[in-house]
PyMOL CGO cylinders between C-alpha atoms (Angstrom):
from pymol import cmd
from pymol.cgo import CYLINDER

trace = [
    CYLINDER, 115.08, 199.43, 84.70, 112.85, 197.16, 82.62, 0.3, 1, 1, 1, 1, 1, 1,
    CYLINDER, 112.85, 197.16, 82.62, 113.78, 194.18, 84.83, 0.3, 1, 1, 1, 1, 1, 1,
    CYLINDER, 113.78, 194.18, 84.83, 112.98, 196.17, 87.98, 0.3, 1, 1, 1, 1, 1, 1,
    CYLINDER, 112.98, 196.17, 87.98, 109.59, 197.17, 86.60, 0.3, 1, 1, 1, 1, 1, 1,
    CYLINDER, 109.59, 197.17, 86.60, 108.82, 193.58, 85.57, 0.3, 1, 1, 1, 1, 1, 1,
    CYLINDER, 108.82, 193.58, 85.57, 109.72, 192.36, 89.04, 0.3, 1, 1, 1, 1, 1, 1,
    CYLINDER, 109.72, 192.36, 89.04, 107.56, 195.06, 90.66, 0.3, 1, 1, 1, 1, 1, 1,
    CYLINDER, 107.56, 195.06, 90.66, 104.63, 194.17, 88.39, 0.3, 1, 1, 1, 1, 1, 1,
    CYLINDER, 104.63, 194.17, 88.39, 104.93, 190.51, 89.36, 0.3, 1, 1, 1, 1, 1, 1,
    CYLINDER, 104.93, 190.51, 89.36, 104.94, 191.39, 93.06, 0.3, 1, 1, 1, 1, 1, 1,
    CYLINDER, 104.94, 191.39, 93.06, 101.85, 193.57, 92.62, 0.3, 1, 1, 1, 1, 1, 1,
    CYLINDER, 101.85, 193.57, 92.62, 100.02, 190.87, 90.64, 0.3, 1, 1, 1, 1, 1, 1,
    CYLINDER, 100.02, 190.87, 90.64, 100.84, 188.25, 93.29, 0.3, 1, 1, 1, 1, 1, 1,
    CYLINDER, 100.84, 188.25, 93.29, 99.65, 190.57, 96.08, 0.3, 1, 1, 1, 1, 1, 1,
    CYLINDER, 99.65, 190.57, 96.08, 96.40, 191.27, 94.23, 0.3, 1, 1, 1, 1, 1, 1,
    CYLINDER, 96.40, 191.27, 94.23, 95.82, 187.55, 93.61, 0.3, 1, 1, 1, 1, 1, 1,
    CYLINDER, 95.82, 187.55, 93.61, 96.43, 186.77, 97.29, 0.3, 1, 1, 1, 1, 1, 1,
    CYLINDER, 96.43, 186.77, 97.29, 94.06, 189.53, 98.39, 0.3, 1, 1, 1, 1, 1, 1,
    CYLINDER, 94.06, 189.53, 98.39, 91.40, 188.29, 95.93, 0.3, 1, 1, 1, 1, 1, 1,
    CYLINDER, 91.40, 188.29, 95.93, 91.76, 184.70, 97.21, 0.3, 1, 1, 1, 1, 1, 1,
    CYLINDER, 91.76, 184.70, 97.21, 91.48, 185.93, 100.81, 0.3, 1, 1, 1, 1, 1, 1,
    CYLINDER, 91.48, 185.93, 100.81, 88.30, 187.87, 99.98, 0.3, 1, 1, 1, 1, 1, 1,
    CYLINDER, 88.30, 187.87, 99.98, 86.79, 184.80, 98.32, 0.3, 1, 1, 1, 1, 1, 1,
    CYLINDER, 86.79, 184.80, 98.32, 87.62, 182.44, 101.22, 0.3, 1, 1, 1, 1, 1, 1,
    CYLINDER, 87.62, 182.44, 101.22, 84.46, 181.47, 103.12, 0.3, 1, 1, 1, 1, 1, 1,
    CYLINDER, 84.46, 181.47, 103.12, 84.06, 182.72, 106.69, 0.3, 1, 1, 1, 1, 1, 1,
    CYLINDER, 84.06, 182.72, 106.69, 83.60, 179.64, 108.85, 0.3, 1, 1, 1, 1, 1, 1,
    CYLINDER, 83.60, 179.64, 108.85, 82.62, 180.23, 112.48, 0.3, 1, 1, 1, 1, 1, 1,
    CYLINDER, 82.62, 180.23, 112.48, 84.44, 177.01, 113.46, 0.3, 1, 1, 1, 1, 1, 1,
    CYLINDER, 84.44, 177.01, 113.46, 87.20, 176.35, 110.89, 0.3, 1, 1, 1, 1, 1, 1,
    CYLINDER, 87.20, 176.35, 110.89, 87.97, 172.78, 109.76, 0.3, 1, 1, 1, 1, 1, 1,
    CYLINDER, 87.97, 172.78, 109.76, 90.67, 171.10, 111.88, 0.3, 1, 1, 1, 1, 1, 1,
    CYLINDER, 90.67, 171.10, 111.88, 94.14, 171.07, 110.34, 0.3, 1, 1, 1, 1, 1, 1,
    CYLINDER, 94.14, 171.07, 110.34, 94.73, 171.58, 106.64, 0.3, 1, 1, 1, 1, 1, 1,
    CYLINDER, 94.73, 171.58, 106.64, 91.77, 171.81, 104.26, 0.3, 1, 1, 1, 1, 1, 1,
    CYLINDER, 91.77, 171.81, 104.26, 91.97, 169.27, 101.43, 0.3, 1, 1, 1, 1, 1, 1,
    CYLINDER, 91.97, 169.27, 101.43, 88.60, 169.88, 99.69, 0.3, 1, 1, 1, 1, 1, 1,
    CYLINDER, 88.60, 169.88, 99.69, 85.96, 172.58, 100.04, 0.3, 1, 1, 1, 1, 1, 1,
    CYLINDER, 85.96, 172.58, 100.04, 82.93, 171.76, 97.89, 0.3, 1, 1, 1, 1, 1, 1,
    CYLINDER, 82.93, 171.76, 97.89, 79.75, 173.84, 97.58, 0.3, 1, 1, 1, 1, 1, 1,
    CYLINDER, 79.75, 173.84, 97.58, 76.63, 171.64, 97.71, 0.3, 1, 1, 1, 1, 1, 1,
    CYLINDER, 76.63, 171.64, 97.71, 73.06, 172.95, 97.40, 0.3, 1, 1, 1, 1, 1, 1,
    CYLINDER, 73.06, 172.95, 97.40, 71.63, 170.89, 100.25, 0.3, 1, 1, 1, 1, 1, 1,
    CYLINDER, 71.63, 170.89, 100.25, 68.61, 173.18, 100.74, 0.3, 1, 1, 1, 1, 1, 1,
    CYLINDER, 68.61, 173.18, 100.74, 67.90, 173.96, 97.08, 0.3, 1, 1, 1, 1, 1, 1,
    CYLINDER, 67.90, 173.96, 97.08, 69.23, 176.18, 94.37, 0.3, 1, 1, 1, 1, 1, 1,
    CYLINDER, 69.23, 176.18, 94.37, 70.20, 179.78, 95.14, 0.3, 1, 1, 1, 1, 1, 1,
    CYLINDER, 70.20, 179.78, 95.14, 72.99, 181.78, 96.75, 0.3, 1, 1, 1, 1, 1, 1,
    CYLINDER, 72.99, 181.78, 96.75, 71.41, 181.36, 100.20, 0.3, 1, 1, 1, 1, 1, 1,
    CYLINDER, 71.41, 181.36, 100.20, 71.54, 177.57, 99.78, 0.3, 1, 1, 1, 1, 1, 1,
    CYLINDER, 71.54, 177.57, 99.78, 75.29, 177.21, 99.30, 0.3, 1, 1, 1, 1, 1, 1,
    CYLINDER, 75.29, 177.21, 99.30, 76.41, 174.78, 101.96, 0.3, 1, 1, 1, 1, 1, 1,
    CYLINDER, 76.41, 174.78, 101.96, 80.11, 173.94, 102.24, 0.3, 1, 1, 1, 1, 1, 1,
    CYLINDER, 80.11, 173.94, 102.24, 81.22, 170.31, 102.62, 0.3, 1, 1, 1, 1, 1, 1,
    CYLINDER, 81.22, 170.31, 102.62, 84.87, 170.33, 103.69, 0.3, 1, 1, 1, 1, 1, 1,
    CYLINDER, 84.87, 170.33, 103.69, 87.45, 167.59, 104.16, 0.3, 1, 1, 1, 1, 1, 1,
    CYLINDER, 87.45, 167.59, 104.16, 90.55, 168.32, 106.23, 0.3, 1, 1, 1, 1, 1, 1,
    CYLINDER, 90.55, 168.32, 106.23, 93.28, 166.41, 108.00, 0.3, 1, 1, 1, 1, 1, 1,
    CYLINDER, 93.28, 166.41, 108.00, 95.55, 166.72, 111.02, 0.3, 1, 1, 1, 1, 1, 1,
    CYLINDER, 95.55, 166.72, 111.02, 98.92, 164.94, 111.25, 0.3, 1, 1, 1, 1, 1, 1,
    CYLINDER, 98.92, 164.94, 111.25, 98.92, 162.70, 114.35, 0.3, 1, 1, 1, 1, 1, 1,
    CYLINDER, 98.92, 162.70, 114.35, 102.33, 161.04, 113.93, 0.3, 1, 1, 1, 1, 1, 1,
    CYLINDER, 102.33, 161.04, 113.93, 104.40, 158.94, 111.56, 0.3, 1, 1, 1, 1, 1, 1,
    CYLINDER, 104.40, 158.94, 111.56, 103.89, 155.30, 110.68, 0.3, 1, 1, 1, 1, 1, 1,
    CYLINDER, 103.89, 155.30, 110.68, 107.08, 153.57, 111.90, 0.3, 1, 1, 1, 1, 1, 1,
    CYLINDER, 107.08, 153.57, 111.90, 108.68, 157.01, 112.04, 0.3, 1, 1, 1, 1, 1, 1,
    CYLINDER, 108.68, 157.01, 112.04, 108.48, 157.55, 108.26, 0.3, 1, 1, 1, 1, 1, 1,
    CYLINDER, 108.48, 157.55, 108.26, 105.16, 158.13, 106.47, 0.3, 1, 1, 1, 1, 1, 1,
    CYLINDER, 105.16, 158.13, 106.47, 102.79, 160.71, 107.97, 0.3, 1, 1, 1, 1, 1, 1,
    CYLINDER, 102.79, 160.71, 107.97, 99.59, 159.44, 109.59, 0.3, 1, 1, 1, 1, 1, 1,
    CYLINDER, 99.59, 159.44, 109.59, 96.50, 161.65, 109.54, 0.3, 1, 1, 1, 1, 1, 1,
    CYLINDER, 96.50, 161.65, 109.54, 93.21, 162.08, 111.32, 0.3, 1, 1, 1, 1, 1, 1,
    CYLINDER, 93.21, 162.08, 111.32, 90.69, 163.09, 108.66, 0.3, 1, 1, 1, 1, 1, 1,
    CYLINDER, 90.69, 163.09, 108.66, 87.58, 165.20, 109.25, 0.3, 1, 1, 1, 1, 1, 1,
    CYLINDER, 87.58, 165.20, 109.25, 84.38, 165.96, 107.33, 0.3, 1, 1, 1, 1, 1, 1,
    CYLINDER, 84.38, 165.96, 107.33, 82.75, 169.28, 108.27, 0.3, 1, 1, 1, 1, 1, 1,
    CYLINDER, 82.75, 169.28, 108.27, 79.49, 170.69, 106.89, 0.3, 1, 1, 1, 1, 1, 1,
    CYLINDER, 79.49, 170.69, 106.89, 78.63, 174.40, 107.10, 0.3, 1, 1, 1, 1, 1, 1,
    CYLINDER, 78.63, 174.40, 107.10, 75.26, 176.13, 106.67, 0.3, 1, 1, 1, 1, 1, 1,
    CYLINDER, 75.26, 176.13, 106.67, 74.96, 179.62, 105.16, 0.3, 1, 1, 1, 1, 1, 1,
    CYLINDER, 74.96, 179.62, 105.16, 74.08, 182.32, 107.67, 0.3, 1, 1, 1, 1, 1, 1,
    CYLINDER, 74.08, 182.32, 107.67, 74.44, 186.10, 107.32, 0.3, 1, 1, 1, 1, 1, 1,
    CYLINDER, 74.44, 186.10, 107.32, 77.82, 186.81, 105.74, 0.3, 1, 1, 1, 1, 1, 1,
    CYLINDER, 77.82, 186.81, 105.74, 79.40, 183.50, 106.73, 0.3, 1, 1, 1, 1, 1, 1,
    CYLINDER, 79.40, 183.50, 106.73, 78.82, 179.81, 107.43, 0.3, 1, 1, 1, 1, 1, 1,
    CYLINDER, 78.82, 179.81, 107.43, 78.04, 177.99, 110.69, 0.3, 1, 1, 1, 1, 1, 1,
    CYLINDER, 78.04, 177.99, 110.69, 79.27, 174.48, 111.49, 0.3, 1, 1, 1, 1, 1, 1,
    CYLINDER, 79.27, 174.48, 111.49, 76.35, 172.02, 111.47, 0.3, 1, 1, 1, 1, 1, 1,
    CYLINDER, 76.35, 172.02, 111.47, 78.12, 168.66, 111.29, 0.3, 1, 1, 1, 1, 1, 1,
    CYLINDER, 78.12, 168.66, 111.29, 81.58, 167.25, 111.94, 0.3, 1, 1, 1, 1, 1, 1,
    CYLINDER, 81.58, 167.25, 111.94, 82.90, 163.72, 111.94, 0.3, 1, 1, 1, 1, 1, 1,
    CYLINDER, 82.90, 163.72, 111.94, 84.54, 162.39, 113.96, 0.3, 1, 1, 1, 1, 1, 1,
    CYLINDER, 84.54, 162.39, 113.96, 82.60, 164.22, 116.62, 0.3, 1, 1, 1, 1, 1, 1,
    CYLINDER, 82.60, 164.22, 116.62, 79.80, 163.76, 119.08, 0.3, 1, 1, 1, 1, 1, 1,
    CYLINDER, 79.80, 163.76, 119.08, 77.10, 161.44, 117.78, 0.3, 1, 1, 1, 1, 1, 1,
    CYLINDER, 77.10, 161.44, 117.78, 78.68, 160.88, 114.34, 0.3, 1, 1, 1, 1, 1, 1,
    CYLINDER, 78.68, 160.88, 114.34, 79.92, 157.59, 112.89, 0.3, 1, 1, 1, 1, 1, 1,
    CYLINDER, 79.92, 157.59, 112.89, 81.12, 158.54, 109.42, 0.3, 1, 1, 1, 1, 1, 1,
    CYLINDER, 81.12, 158.54, 109.42, 84.82, 158.57, 110.36, 0.3, 1, 1, 1, 1, 1, 1,
    CYLINDER, 84.82, 158.57, 110.36, 86.67, 156.66, 113.06, 0.3, 1, 1, 1, 1, 1, 1,
    CYLINDER, 86.67, 156.66, 113.06, 89.00, 158.27, 115.57, 0.3, 1, 1, 1, 1, 1, 1,
    CYLINDER, 89.00, 158.27, 115.57, 92.63, 157.44, 114.71, 0.3, 1, 1, 1, 1, 1, 1,
    CYLINDER, 92.63, 157.44, 114.71, 94.57, 155.97, 117.66, 0.3, 1, 1, 1, 1, 1, 1,
    CYLINDER, 94.57, 155.97, 117.66, 98.18, 154.97, 118.26, 0.3, 1, 1, 1, 1, 1, 1,
    CYLINDER, 98.18, 154.97, 118.26, 98.89, 151.25, 118.58, 0.3, 1, 1, 1, 1, 1, 1,
    CYLINDER, 98.89, 151.25, 118.58, 100.16, 150.13, 121.97, 0.3, 1, 1, 1, 1, 1, 1,
    CYLINDER, 100.16, 150.13, 121.97, 103.91, 149.65, 122.00, 0.3, 1, 1, 1, 1, 1, 1,
    CYLINDER, 103.91, 149.65, 122.00, 104.47, 150.63, 118.36, 0.3, 1, 1, 1, 1, 1, 1,
    CYLINDER, 104.47, 150.63, 118.36, 104.72, 153.74, 116.18, 0.3, 1, 1, 1, 1, 1, 1,
    CYLINDER, 104.72, 153.74, 116.18, 101.62, 152.79, 114.22, 0.3, 1, 1, 1, 1, 1, 1,
    CYLINDER, 101.62, 152.79, 114.22, 98.33, 154.65, 113.90, 0.3, 1, 1, 1, 1, 1, 1,
    CYLINDER, 98.33, 154.65, 113.90, 95.01, 153.03, 112.98, 0.3, 1, 1, 1, 1, 1, 1,
    CYLINDER, 95.01, 153.03, 112.98, 92.89, 153.19, 111.00, 0.3, 1, 1, 1, 1, 1, 1,
    CYLINDER, 92.89, 153.19, 111.00, 94.68, 154.70, 108.02, 0.3, 1, 1, 1, 1, 1, 1,
    CYLINDER, 94.68, 154.70, 108.02, 92.17, 156.98, 106.34, 0.3, 1, 1, 1, 1, 1, 1,
    CYLINDER, 92.17, 156.98, 106.34, 91.39, 158.86, 103.16, 0.3, 1, 1, 1, 1, 1, 1,
    CYLINDER, 91.39, 158.86, 103.16, 88.40, 161.03, 102.23, 0.3, 1, 1, 1, 1, 1, 1,
    CYLINDER, 88.40, 161.03, 102.23, 87.10, 162.25, 98.89, 0.3, 1, 1, 1, 1, 1, 1,
    CYLINDER, 87.10, 162.25, 98.89, 84.13, 164.57, 98.49, 0.3, 1, 1, 1, 1, 1, 1,
    CYLINDER, 84.13, 164.57, 98.49, 82.66, 163.43, 95.17, 0.3, 1, 1, 1, 1, 1, 1,
    CYLINDER, 82.66, 163.43, 95.17, 80.22, 166.35, 94.92, 0.3, 1, 1, 1, 1, 1, 1,
    CYLINDER, 80.22, 166.35, 94.92, 76.55, 167.26, 95.11, 0.3, 1, 1, 1, 1, 1, 1,
    CYLINDER, 76.55, 167.26, 95.11, 73.90, 165.25, 93.27, 0.3, 1, 1, 1, 1, 1, 1,
    CYLINDER, 73.90, 165.25, 93.27, 70.14, 165.54, 92.72, 0.3, 1, 1, 1, 1, 1, 1,
    CYLINDER, 70.14, 165.54, 92.72, 69.33, 162.05, 93.95, 0.3, 1, 1, 1, 1, 1, 1,
    CYLINDER, 69.33, 162.05, 93.95, 66.04, 162.49, 95.82, 0.3, 1, 1, 1, 1, 1, 1,
    CYLINDER, 66.04, 162.49, 95.82, 64.38, 165.56, 94.33, 0.3, 1, 1, 1, 1, 1, 1,
    CYLINDER, 64.38, 165.56, 94.33, 65.00, 168.06, 91.57, 0.3, 1, 1, 1, 1, 1, 1,
    CYLINDER, 65.00, 168.06, 91.57, 67.01, 171.19, 92.43, 0.3, 1, 1, 1, 1, 1, 1,
    CYLINDER, 67.01, 171.19, 92.43, 67.99, 169.83, 95.87, 0.3, 1, 1, 1, 1, 1, 1,
    CYLINDER, 67.99, 169.83, 95.87, 71.32, 168.08, 96.24, 0.3, 1, 1, 1, 1, 1, 1,
    CYLINDER, 71.32, 168.08, 96.24, 72.73, 165.46, 98.55, 0.3, 1, 1, 1, 1, 1, 1,
    CYLINDER, 72.73, 165.46, 98.55, 76.46, 165.36, 99.28, 0.3, 1, 1, 1, 1, 1, 1,
    CYLINDER, 76.46, 165.36, 99.28, 78.33, 162.25, 98.09, 0.3, 1, 1, 1, 1, 1, 1,
    CYLINDER, 78.33, 162.25, 98.09, 81.37, 161.41, 100.24, 0.3, 1, 1, 1, 1, 1, 1,
    CYLINDER, 81.37, 161.41, 100.24, 83.80, 158.53, 99.68, 0.3, 1, 1, 1, 1, 1, 1,
    CYLINDER, 83.80, 158.53, 99.68, 85.84, 157.16, 102.62, 0.3, 1, 1, 1, 1, 1, 1,
    CYLINDER, 85.84, 157.16, 102.62, 88.46, 154.45, 102.95, 0.3, 1, 1, 1, 1, 1, 1,
    CYLINDER, 88.46, 154.45, 102.95, 89.75, 153.08, 106.27, 0.3, 1, 1, 1, 1, 1, 1,
    CYLINDER, 89.75, 153.08, 106.27, 92.24, 150.26, 106.76, 0.3, 1, 1, 1, 1, 1, 1,
    CYLINDER, 92.24, 150.26, 106.76, 94.39, 148.58, 109.38, 0.3, 1, 1, 1, 1, 1, 1,
    CYLINDER, 94.39, 148.58, 109.38, 96.48, 145.46, 108.68, 0.3, 1, 1, 1, 1, 1, 1,
    CYLINDER, 96.48, 145.46, 108.68, 94.61, 144.41, 105.52, 0.3, 1, 1, 1, 1, 1, 1,
    CYLINDER, 94.61, 144.41, 105.52, 93.09, 146.32, 102.59, 0.3, 1, 1, 1, 1, 1, 1,
    CYLINDER, 93.09, 146.32, 102.59, 90.33, 147.63, 104.87, 0.3, 1, 1, 1, 1, 1, 1,
    CYLINDER, 90.33, 147.63, 104.87, 86.95, 148.79, 103.65, 0.3, 1, 1, 1, 1, 1, 1,
    CYLINDER, 86.95, 148.79, 103.65, 85.40, 151.63, 101.69, 0.3, 1, 1, 1, 1, 1, 1,
    CYLINDER, 85.40, 151.63, 101.69, 82.19, 153.53, 102.34, 0.3, 1, 1, 1, 1, 1, 1,
    CYLINDER, 82.19, 153.53, 102.34, 80.19, 155.84, 100.08, 0.3, 1, 1, 1, 1, 1, 1,
    CYLINDER, 80.19, 155.84, 100.08, 77.90, 158.04, 102.19, 0.3, 1, 1, 1, 1, 1, 1,
    CYLINDER, 77.90, 158.04, 102.19, 74.94, 160.11, 101.01, 0.3, 1, 1, 1, 1, 1, 1,
    CYLINDER, 74.94, 160.11, 101.01, 74.33, 163.15, 103.22, 0.3, 1, 1, 1, 1, 1, 1,
    CYLINDER, 74.33, 163.15, 103.22, 71.19, 165.29, 103.06, 0.3, 1, 1, 1, 1, 1, 1,
    CYLINDER, 71.19, 165.29, 103.06, 69.15, 167.54, 105.34, 0.3, 1, 1, 1, 1, 1, 1,
    CYLINDER, 69.15, 167.54, 105.34, 66.36, 166.78, 107.78, 0.3, 1, 1, 1, 1, 1, 1,
    CYLINDER, 66.36, 166.78, 107.78, 63.20, 168.92, 107.87, 0.3, 1, 1, 1, 1, 1, 1,
    CYLINDER, 63.20, 168.92, 107.87, 64.99, 170.99, 110.52, 0.3, 1, 1, 1, 1, 1, 1,
    CYLINDER, 64.99, 170.99, 110.52, 67.92, 171.60, 108.15, 0.3, 1, 1, 1, 1, 1, 1,
    CYLINDER, 67.92, 171.60, 108.15, 70.32, 169.37, 110.04, 0.3, 1, 1, 1, 1, 1, 1,
    CYLINDER, 70.32, 169.37, 110.04, 72.79, 167.27, 107.99, 0.3, 1, 1, 1, 1, 1, 1,
    CYLINDER, 72.79, 167.27, 107.99, 72.09, 163.56, 108.27, 0.3, 1, 1, 1, 1, 1, 1,
    CYLINDER, 72.09, 163.56, 108.27, 73.37, 160.41, 106.58, 0.3, 1, 1, 1, 1, 1, 1,
    CYLINDER, 73.37, 160.41, 106.58, 70.64, 159.23, 104.21, 0.3, 1, 1, 1, 1, 1, 1,
    CYLINDER, 70.64, 159.23, 104.21, 72.30, 155.93, 103.39, 0.3, 1, 1, 1, 1, 1, 1,
    CYLINDER, 72.30, 155.93, 103.39, 75.71, 154.31, 102.99, 0.3, 1, 1, 1, 1, 1, 1,
    CYLINDER, 75.71, 154.31, 102.99, 77.14, 151.67, 100.67, 0.3, 1, 1, 1, 1, 1, 1,
    CYLINDER, 77.14, 151.67, 100.67, 80.05, 149.57, 101.95, 0.3, 1, 1, 1, 1, 1, 1,
    CYLINDER, 80.05, 149.57, 101.95, 82.54, 147.26, 100.29, 0.3, 1, 1, 1, 1, 1, 1,
    CYLINDER, 82.54, 147.26, 100.29, 85.73, 145.45, 101.17, 0.3, 1, 1, 1, 1, 1, 1,
    CYLINDER, 85.73, 145.45, 101.17, 89.04, 146.94, 99.97, 0.3, 1, 1, 1, 1, 1, 1,
    CYLINDER, 89.04, 146.94, 99.97, 87.80, 149.54, 97.51, 0.3, 1, 1, 1, 1, 1, 1,
    CYLINDER, 87.80, 149.54, 97.51, 84.74, 151.40, 96.24, 0.3, 1, 1, 1, 1, 1, 1,
    CYLINDER, 84.74, 151.40, 96.24, 84.90, 154.33, 93.85, 0.3, 1, 1, 1, 1, 1, 1,
    CYLINDER, 84.90, 154.33, 93.85, 81.95, 156.71, 93.34, 0.3, 1, 1, 1, 1, 1, 1,
    CYLINDER, 81.95, 156.71, 93.34, 80.98, 159.14, 90.60, 0.3, 1, 1, 1, 1, 1, 1,
    CYLINDER, 80.98, 159.14, 90.60, 77.81, 161.10, 89.83, 0.3, 1, 1, 1, 1, 1, 1,
    CYLINDER, 77.81, 161.10, 89.83, 75.97, 160.21, 86.63, 0.3, 1, 1, 1, 1, 1, 1,
    CYLINDER, 75.97, 160.21, 86.63, 72.72, 161.17, 84.89, 0.3, 1, 1, 1, 1, 1, 1,
    CYLINDER, 72.72, 161.17, 84.89, 69.75, 158.92, 85.65, 0.3, 1, 1, 1, 1, 1, 1,
    CYLINDER, 69.75, 158.92, 85.65, 66.59, 159.84, 83.76, 0.3, 1, 1, 1, 1, 1, 1,
    CYLINDER, 66.59, 159.84, 83.76, 65.54, 163.31, 84.90, 0.3, 1, 1, 1, 1, 1, 1,
    CYLINDER, 65.54, 163.31, 84.90, 67.62, 162.95, 88.05, 0.3, 1, 1, 1, 1, 1, 1,
    CYLINDER, 67.62, 162.95, 88.05, 71.07, 161.69, 88.98, 0.3, 1, 1, 1, 1, 1, 1,
    CYLINDER, 71.07, 161.69, 88.98, 72.54, 158.52, 90.45, 0.3, 1, 1, 1, 1, 1, 1,
    CYLINDER, 72.54, 158.52, 90.45, 75.84, 157.43, 91.99, 0.3, 1, 1, 1, 1, 1, 1,
    CYLINDER, 75.84, 157.43, 91.99, 77.86, 155.00, 89.92, 0.3, 1, 1, 1, 1, 1, 1,
    CYLINDER, 77.86, 155.00, 89.92, 79.86, 152.57, 92.05, 0.3, 1, 1, 1, 1, 1, 1,
    CYLINDER, 79.86, 152.57, 92.05, 82.92, 150.62, 90.93, 0.3, 1, 1, 1, 1, 1, 1,
    CYLINDER, 82.92, 150.62, 90.93, 84.81, 148.10, 93.04, 0.3, 1, 1, 1, 1, 1, 1,
    CYLINDER, 84.81, 148.10, 93.04, 85.58, 144.42, 93.62, 0.3, 1, 1, 1, 1, 1, 1,
    CYLINDER, 85.58, 144.42, 93.62, 82.53, 142.19, 94.13, 0.3, 1, 1, 1, 1, 1, 1,
    CYLINDER, 82.53, 142.19, 94.13, 82.72, 139.48, 96.76, 0.3, 1, 1, 1, 1, 1, 1,
    CYLINDER, 82.72, 139.48, 96.76, 80.26, 136.60, 96.54, 0.3, 1, 1, 1, 1, 1, 1,
    CYLINDER, 80.26, 136.60, 96.54, 78.91, 134.90, 99.70, 0.3, 1, 1, 1, 1, 1, 1,
    CYLINDER, 78.91, 134.90, 99.70, 81.92, 132.56, 99.99, 0.3, 1, 1, 1, 1, 1, 1,
    CYLINDER, 81.92, 132.56, 99.99, 84.67, 134.74, 98.50, 0.3, 1, 1, 1, 1, 1, 1,
    CYLINDER, 84.67, 134.74, 98.50, 87.75, 135.57, 100.58, 0.3, 1, 1, 1, 1, 1, 1,
    CYLINDER, 87.75, 135.57, 100.58, 89.09, 139.13, 100.72, 0.3, 1, 1, 1, 1, 1, 1,
    CYLINDER, 89.09, 139.13, 100.72, 92.10, 138.07, 98.69, 0.3, 1, 1, 1, 1, 1, 1,
    CYLINDER, 92.10, 138.07, 98.69, 90.02, 136.73, 95.84, 0.3, 1, 1, 1, 1, 1, 1,
    CYLINDER, 90.02, 136.73, 95.84, 86.97, 138.75, 94.73, 0.3, 1, 1, 1, 1, 1, 1,
    CYLINDER, 86.97, 138.75, 94.73, 84.33, 137.03, 92.63, 0.3, 1, 1, 1, 1, 1, 1,
    CYLINDER, 84.33, 137.03, 92.63, 84.60, 139.91, 90.16, 0.3, 1, 1, 1, 1, 1, 1,
    CYLINDER, 84.60, 139.91, 90.16, 87.60, 142.24, 90.20, 0.3, 1, 1, 1, 1, 1, 1,
    CYLINDER, 87.60, 142.24, 90.20, 85.80, 145.28, 88.81, 0.3, 1, 1, 1, 1, 1, 1,
    CYLINDER, 85.80, 145.28, 88.81, 82.05, 145.33, 89.25, 0.3, 1, 1, 1, 1, 1, 1,
    CYLINDER, 82.05, 145.33, 89.25, 79.83, 148.30, 88.38, 0.3, 1, 1, 1, 1, 1, 1,
    CYLINDER, 79.83, 148.30, 88.38, 76.51, 149.21, 89.96, 0.3, 1, 1, 1, 1, 1, 1,
    CYLINDER, 76.51, 149.21, 89.96, 74.27, 152.24, 90.47, 0.3, 1, 1, 1, 1, 1, 1,
    CYLINDER, 74.27, 152.24, 90.47, 72.93, 153.67, 93.72, 0.3, 1, 1, 1, 1, 1, 1,
    CYLINDER, 72.93, 153.67, 93.72, 69.51, 155.23, 93.07, 0.3, 1, 1, 1, 1, 1, 1,
    CYLINDER, 69.51, 155.23, 93.07, 66.59, 156.61, 95.06, 0.3, 1, 1, 1, 1, 1, 1,
    CYLINDER, 66.59, 156.61, 95.06, 63.08, 155.54, 94.08, 0.3, 1, 1, 1, 1, 1, 1,
    CYLINDER, 63.08, 155.54, 94.08, 60.88, 157.49, 96.49, 0.3, 1, 1, 1, 1, 1, 1,
    CYLINDER, 60.88, 157.49, 96.49, 59.83, 156.99, 100.09, 0.3, 1, 1, 1, 1, 1, 1,
    CYLINDER, 59.83, 156.99, 100.09, 58.20, 153.61, 99.47, 0.3, 1, 1, 1, 1, 1, 1,
    CYLINDER, 58.20, 153.61, 99.47, 61.03, 151.87, 97.62, 0.3, 1, 1, 1, 1, 1, 1,
    CYLINDER, 61.03, 151.87, 97.62, 63.84, 153.98, 99.04, 0.3, 1, 1, 1, 1, 1, 1,
    CYLINDER, 63.84, 153.98, 99.04, 67.50, 153.40, 98.09, 0.3, 1, 1, 1, 1, 1, 1,
    CYLINDER, 67.50, 153.40, 98.09, 68.67, 150.62, 95.81, 0.3, 1, 1, 1, 1, 1, 1,
    CYLINDER, 68.67, 150.62, 95.81, 72.00, 149.26, 94.54, 0.3, 1, 1, 1, 1, 1, 1,
    CYLINDER, 72.00, 149.26, 94.54, 71.59, 147.63, 91.13, 0.3, 1, 1, 1, 1, 1, 1,
    CYLINDER, 71.59, 147.63, 91.13, 73.01, 145.04, 90.51, 0.3, 1, 1, 1, 1, 1, 1,
    CYLINDER, 73.01, 145.04, 90.51, 73.28, 144.09, 94.17, 0.3, 1, 1, 1, 1, 1, 1,
    CYLINDER, 73.28, 144.09, 94.17, 77.09, 143.89, 94.25, 0.3, 1, 1, 1, 1, 1, 1,
    CYLINDER, 77.09, 143.89, 94.25, 77.71, 146.15, 97.23, 0.3, 1, 1, 1, 1, 1, 1,
    CYLINDER, 77.71, 146.15, 97.23, 76.26, 146.30, 100.75, 0.3, 1, 1, 1, 1, 1, 1,
    CYLINDER, 76.26, 146.30, 100.75, 73.56, 148.93, 101.25, 0.3, 1, 1, 1, 1, 1, 1,
    CYLINDER, 73.56, 148.93, 101.25, 72.97, 150.02, 104.85, 0.3, 1, 1, 1, 1, 1, 1,
]
cmd.load_cgo(trace, "trace")
C-alpha cells in the first residue's frame, strides 16, 4: 500500500509540474520553427513586465551529413509583448534578414551547408541604462573552420528589432557580457589574424577584446582592434 501511494504521489507531482510548465510557457502567435533550443527574456524596450521581449533560437533537422550526423537549419526569432502573449517581430533566415544563411544540400552529395550553431548570450545595457540589446553568437562553416559572428540587436524608434552592429572573425569568436563602468560591454575571445596570417596559423591563438558603445558620435568600438567590426 505504501508503494502504491508513493507511486501515485509521484504521478500527481509530475502532472502538477507539467501543468505549471505549460502555464508558464509563453504564447507566441507564430511559434519558432522546429525545436526550441534557447528562449531568453531581453528588456529591449526598457525595464518592466511590459518590456519582456523573447529572443528564441530553434532548429529544424534538414538531413544527415553523409547519412550519419544530423544537419540543422537554425533560426533566431524575436517576439514583442502584446496583450497576454507575444507577436513575432523578427526572424532569420527570413525576408530581408541576413543574420543566418539558408542551409542547402550540396549537389550530388549528402552534405548540407553551411553547418550552423547559435548561442543567445543574453541581454546587455550597452547603449543606455535600463534598456538592453540582445547579444547573439553565430558560427557557420563549410569545408574549413568557417567564421563566427557576434551580433548586437536593438530596437528602432518604431520598436522594430534591428542589428546595431556585428563583429566577425575567422574560425571562432566567443562572447560574454561584462561590466564596463556604469554600463556593460561584450568581451570577445578568439584567434587574432594579422594582415598576412593564414587561416591555419593565427597571429595570436587566444586574443581578448571588448566591444563597447561610446555614444552616437563615436559609435561602436572593438578594443584592441583584433576583430572585424561591421
